[in-house]
C-alpha positions in Angstrom: 24.4 -11.2 -2.1 21.2 -13.5 -2.7 18.9 -11.5 -0.7 19.9 -8.6 -2.6 19.7 -10.0 -5.7 16.3 -11.7 -4.7 15.2 -8.1 -3.9 16.7 -6.9 -7.4 14.5 -9.4 -9.5 11.6 -8.7 -7.4 11.5 -4.8 -8.4 12.4 -6.1 -12.5 9.2 -8.7 -11.9 6.6 -5.5 -10.5 8.3 -2.7 -13.0 7.6 -5.4 -16.4 4.5 -5.9 -15.1 3.7 -2.2 -14.2 4.3 -1.4 -17.9 2.4 -4.4 -19.6 -0.6 -3.2 -17.7 -0.2 0.3 -18.6 0.2 -0.6 -22.1 -3.0 -2.7 -21.8 -4.7 0.0 -20.3 -3.2 2.4 -23.0 -4.9 0.6 -25.9 -8.2 -0.3 -24.3 -8.3 3.6 -23.7 -7.2 4.7 -26.7 -9.7 1.8 -28.4 -12.6 3.2 -26.4 -12.2 6.7 -27.7 
């Protein structure tokens, strides 16, 4: 149970990080042109 929970938390963390990075990249791209 704990092992699956840790894997789920890790997936959620990666999803949040990737979403934040994509948002920053999109804002930078729009500001650049």
